[in-house]
N, C-alpha and C positions, 0 to 999 in steps of 0.2 A: 968171359961171362960164365958164371956158374949155371950148369944145367941141373936143376933141382930134382929131376926125376930120372937121372941117368940110370939106365938099365932096369928100370921098374916096369913090370908087365901090367898094363892097364886094360881092362875090359870095358868097352863102350857099347851100350845096348840101345842107344837112341836111334830113331828112324833115320834113314840115309839123308833126308832133306835137312835134318837138324844137327848132324854130327860132323860135317866137314870142318867147320872152324874149330870145334872142340878137339878133334883128332889132330889137326895141324898144331894147335897150341901145346897139346900134350907132347907131341913129337919134338917140338921146338925146345921143350924142357928135358929132352933125352929119353922119354918113355918109349917102350915098345908097345904099340897100340894094337889090340885085336878088336876090330869093329864087327859086332854081331847084331845087326838090327833085328829086333823081335817084333816091331810094329812097322807098318807102312801106312802112309797117309794117302787117302783116296777121296774122290769127290763124294758128296752126299748122295744117298740113295734117291732122294727126291730133291732135285735142284730148283724146283719151282719157287719156293719162298725166297731163295737168294736172288733168282732172276727177277722176281717181282720187286724186290727191294731196290735193285740197281736200276730198274727201268724208271723209277721216280726218285733217284738218289738225292735230287735237289731239295726234297721236302725235309730232309734231316738237318738239324742244327749241328750235330756231331756224328762222326763215325769213330767208333772206339775199337782199337785193335789190341788183342792180348798176345799175339804171336806173329812172326813173319809169315807163317803159313796162312793165317787169316788175310794178311795183306795180299799175298799172291792170289788166293782164291777170289777175293773181291775184284782185283784188277782183271783177272781172267773173265769174270762174269760181266764186268763193265764193258770190256772189249767185245764180248759176244753180243751184248745188248746195244752196243753203239752209243753208249752214254758217258764215256770216259770224261769228256770235256765238262760235264755237269758237276763233276766232283770238285771243281775249282771253287764252287760256292759253299762248300761244306768244310767245317773245321775238323781236323784230324787229331785224335789223341791216342797215345800208345803206352803200353807197358814194356819198359826196358829198352836199352840202347840198340839191341839187335833189331827189334821191331821198328824203331825209329830209322835205322839205316835202310831197312826194307822199304819204308815209305819214301824216304829221300831218294832211294835208287830209282824211283819212278818219276823223279822230278817234282815231287810234292813236298809241301811244307808241314812240319809237325807243329801243331798249335799248343799241345800240352803233352808232357812226358812225366811218368811217375819216377821220382828220384830214387825210390827204394826198389823199383822194378817189381812191384807187386800190385795186384788188382786193388787192394785196399788203399794203397797210397795214391793210385791214380784217381780213385773216387774222391779223395781229399783234395787233390790238385784241382779237380773239376768243380768242386763245391762252389767257389765264388763265381765261376763262369757260367754255371747252369742257371737258367731261368725256369720257373715253374711251367710245366707243360712242354718244355723243349723236347723235340723228338730225337732220339738217339738210336743209331743203328749199331748193333753189336754182332758182327760176323764172327762165329766162334766154332770150336770143335764140337762135334755132336755130343761127346762125353765130357766136355769142359766143365770146370767148376762154375758155380752160380754166384759167387760172392760179389763180383763186380756188378752184375745185372741187378742184384738185390740192393746194393749200396746206391746205385744210380736211381732206382725207383724210390728209395727212401728220401732222396733229395728232390723228388717231385718230377723227375724226368719220365717221359713216356718212351720206354725202351722196347725196341723191336729186336729180338734175338733170332738170328737165322743160322742154320747149320751151313758153315762154309766148307767144311771138310770133316772127315772122320778117320779114325785109325782102326786097323784090323791086324790081328796077329799074323805073323808069318813064320813058317816052320824054320827051325834051326838046321842049317846044313850039316850033314854028317861030318864033313871036314872040320867044322867049327867045334863039334863035340869032341872029335879026336884031338884037336889042338888044346882044348881046355883040359882034357884028361892027361895029356902028355906034359903040359906045362900050365898048371892052374895060375890064374892071375894073382898079382900082389895086391891090386886094387880093382874093385868092380864099381862102376858108376851106374846109378839108376835114376831115371828122370820122371818116373811115374809109378804108381802102385801097380798098374796093369802090366808094365814091363817086368817088374819083379815077379809077379805071379806067373807070367808067361815063361820067364827063365826057369823057375822051379818046375813048371810042368814039362818044359822041353828038355831040360838038362839035369835037373835034380840038384839039390844043395851040395852034394858031394863034389860037384865040379867047380864049386867056388873055393874048395880047399880051405886055406887059412886067409883068404883074401879079406882085406879091410874094405868095408862097404861105405860108399859115399852117396848121399841123397841130394837131389837138386833143391829140396825144400822140406819144410816140416811135415807136410802131408805125406810125401813119399817116405820120409824117415819113420813116421808113425806106422805106415803100412809094412815096412820092413820089420819093424819091431813086432808088429802083430803076427808076422809070418815066422817069428822066432829067430830073426837074423839081427845080429848086433850091428849098430851103425857107428862107424868110426868118425865121420865128419859130415856136416850139413853145409851146403853152399850158402853164403850170405845173400846171394841174389841168384835168380834163375838165368845166369849167363854163362857162356863158355869160360870166360876169364875167372868167374867165381868158382866154377867147378874145378878148374885147374888148381886154384889156391886151396880148395877143400881137399883135393887129392894130396897135395903137399903136406897139409896138416895131418891127414890120415897116416901118411908114411912117417912123418917126423914126430907125431905125437903132440 
C-alpha cells in the first residue's frame, strides 16, 4: 500500500484531546509528526450554567453537540448531577462523524447528524424535525462560533447555549522551538485562528520555513491569510481524515 506522506515532516498544533487520531492517520501515511499543542481544553470558569442545564436535562427536546469535547463535558456534568439516565428522553444531534462516535461511545443514539460536518448543514438537517418553541441545549466552547445557535433560533427553537469548556494558550516548550529551527516542517496544520496567532507569538513565522499550510476550514484559512500566511489547502470537512487528505493535496499540488 502506498504511503502518500512518506518522509514528510508535519507539524500538528491541535490540543492534545483532539490530535490523537489525526497524528495516527498521518503516521499511517508515512509522515514524521511533530505534535506541538498550543491550546489546552479546560473546564469553564463558571460551571453553574452547565450544571443547571443538566439538572433538568429532560426539559430539552434536543441536545446539539458540535464537538467531541462538548460531549465529554456534558457527560461529566450529568454524572456529577446524577441525572445521566434522564438523557434517554432527549434527542441528540451532532456535527461530524467524530462527534457521533463520541456520543455512541457512551451507549447513546444519534438522532441527527450533519452530512457535511458543518454547523450550517446540521441546522438544515434539523429543520424538518424542529417544532416551534422546542427547547434546544447547545453545550459549546466558550469561544465557539455562533452560526449554529443563530440558525436554530431562526427556525423557532428556544436555544440555551452553555459553556461546556474553554481553551487557553499553552507555552511552546523550548525543545519544540529547537526542533522547528533544526528541521522546519514540510506542512503545518492549523485548526483555529487562535492557534495560528499563538504559533506566531510563541515561535515566529520564520520557524515555519517554507512549510505549506493546511487549514481545517474556511474561517481558519481566512485568518491565516489575514496574518500574511499563504494557505496551500483547506480540509473539505473538519475531521482528521479530511485534514490528512488536505495535507496530501498540499504536498502534491
